[in-house]
C-alpha positions as CSV (number, residue, x, y, z in Angstrom):
1,M,-36.1,37.5,18.1
2,E,-32.9,39.3,17.1
3,T,-30.8,36.2,17.7
4,V,-33.1,34.1,15.4
5,L,-33.0,36.8,12.7
6,K,-29.2,37.0,12.8
7,G,-29.0,33.3,12.7
8,L,-31.3,33.2,9.6
9,V,-29.1,35.8,7.8
10,N,-25.9,33.8,8.8
11,N,-27.3,30.5,7.7
12,V,-28.5,32.0,4.3
13,K,-25.0,33.5,3.7
14,E,-23.2,30.4,4.6
15,N,-25.4,27.6,3.2
16,I,-27.3,29.0,0.1
17,P,-25.1,28.9,-3.1
18,G,-24.9,32.2,-5.0
19,Y,-26.0,34.4,-2.1
20,R,-26.1,38.1,-2.9
21,G,-28.6,39.6,-0.4
22,V,-31.4,38.9,2.0
23,S,-34.1,40.7,3.9
24,V,-36.8,39.7,6.3
25,T,-39.7,42.1,5.9
26,E,-43.0,42.8,7.6
27,M,-45.9,42.8,5.2
28,S,-47.9,45.4,7.1
29,S,-45.3,48.2,7.2
30,G,-42.8,47.2,4.5
31,E,-40.1,47.6,7.0
32,S,-37.1,45.2,7.1
33,L,-36.5,43.4,10.3
34,I,-33.0,42.5,9.2
35,S,-31.1,42.6,6.0
36,D,-27.6,41.9,4.5
37,S,-25.9,42.1,1.2
38,S,-22.6,40.8,-0.2
39,I,-22.8,43.4,-3.0
40,E,-21.8,46.9,-2.4
41,G,-24.7,49.2,-3.4
42,F,-27.3,46.5,-3.4
43,D,-30.0,47.4,-0.9
44,P,-32.2,44.4,0.0
45,E,-34.3,46.7,2.3
46,L,-35.3,48.9,-0.6
47,A,-36.1,45.9,-2.8
48,S,-38.2,44.4,-0.1
49,A,-40.3,47.6,0.4
50,F,-41.1,47.4,-3.3
51,N,-41.8,43.7,-3.1
52,V,-44.6,44.4,-0.7
53,E,-46.4,46.0,-3.7
54,I,-45.7,43.0,-5.9
55,I,-47.1,40.6,-3.3
56,N,-50.2,42.7,-2.8
57,A,-50.7,43.0,-6.6
58,K,-50.5,39.2,-7.0
59,R,-53.0,38.7,-4.2
60,K,-55.4,41.1,-5.9
61,T,-55.0,39.2,-9.1
62,M,-55.7,35.9,-7.3
63,N,-58.8,37.4,-5.8
64,A,-60.0,38.7,-9.2
65,L,-59.6,35.2,-10.7
66,D,-61.3,33.7,-7.7
67,I,-58.2,31.6,-6.8
68,N,-58.6,30.7,-3.1
69,E,-55.1,29.4,-2.5
70,E,-52.2,30.6,-0.3
71,L,-49.4,32.5,-2.1
72,N,-46.2,30.8,-1.0
73,D,-43.5,32.4,-3.1
74,I,-42.7,34.4,-6.1
75,Q,-39.6,34.1,-8.2
76,F,-38.0,36.4,-10.7
77,N,-35.3,35.2,-13.2
78,L,-33.1,38.0,-14.5
79,S,-30.2,37.8,-16.8
80,N,-27.6,37.3,-14.1
81,Q,-29.7,37.0,-10.9
82,I,-32.6,35.1,-9.4
83,H,-34.8,37.0,-6.9
84,T,-37.2,35.0,-4.7
85,I,-39.8,36.1,-2.2
86,N,-40.8,33.5,0.3
87,I,-43.9,34.4,2.2
88,S,-44.6,33.2,5.7
89,Q,-47.5,30.8,6.3
90,N,-49.5,33.6,8.2
91,G,-48.7,36.2,5.5
92,E,-47.3,38.6,8.0
93,Y,-43.7,38.7,6.7
94,F,-41.5,37.4,3.9
95,I,-37.9,36.5,3.2
96,Y,-36.5,38.2,0.1
97,L,-33.4,36.6,-1.3
98,A,-31.2,37.6,-4.3
99,L,-28.9,35.1,-5.8
100,D,-26.2,34.9,-8.5
101,R,-27.9,32.9,-11.3
102,E,-24.8,31.0,-12.3
103,K,-24.1,29.8,-8.7
104,A,-27.6,29.3,-7.5
105,N,-29.2,25.9,-6.8
106,M,-32.9,26.5,-6.4
107,G,-33.5,23.0,-4.9
108,I,-31.2,23.8,-2.0
109,T,-32.4,27.3,-1.8
110,K,-36.1,26.5,-1.5
111,K,-35.5,23.6,1.0
112,L,-33.3,25.8,3.2
113,L,-35.5,28.9,3.1
114,N,-38.5,26.8,4.2
115,K,-36.6,25.4,7.1
116,Y,-35.3,28.9,8.1
117,K,-38.8,30.2,7.8
118,E,-40.1,27.5,10.2
119,D,-37.5,28.5,12.7
120,L,-38.6,32.1,12.4
121,N,-42.3,31.3,12.6
122,S,-41.8,30.2,16.2
123,E,-40.4,33.6,17.1
124,L,-42.6,36.0,15.2
């Protein structure tokens, strides 16, 4: 599993435009399985721990509204950054990714994240 996680991080760093940081996190514990950042002082593990609460809040909202669909991803657009949370099909983990807004290409990002997530699904 460690090899697949390291491969995911390397692929994200090398192939996703605007890369700033990434973390793969377990939903049940909020613990990061692996993380990396290109920005000093930016902690994707801490962001991911808080993102568990955001995912759970969105799921509660969906339940309250009787929306019986899968939550696939959540995206936050900040002034200079884009943060995306890409949730696994089984809901047991997610990939958190922070990007530089000016350099990001969300079409490439979503396509590659989904590919990397499929590779990870076979290991987790």
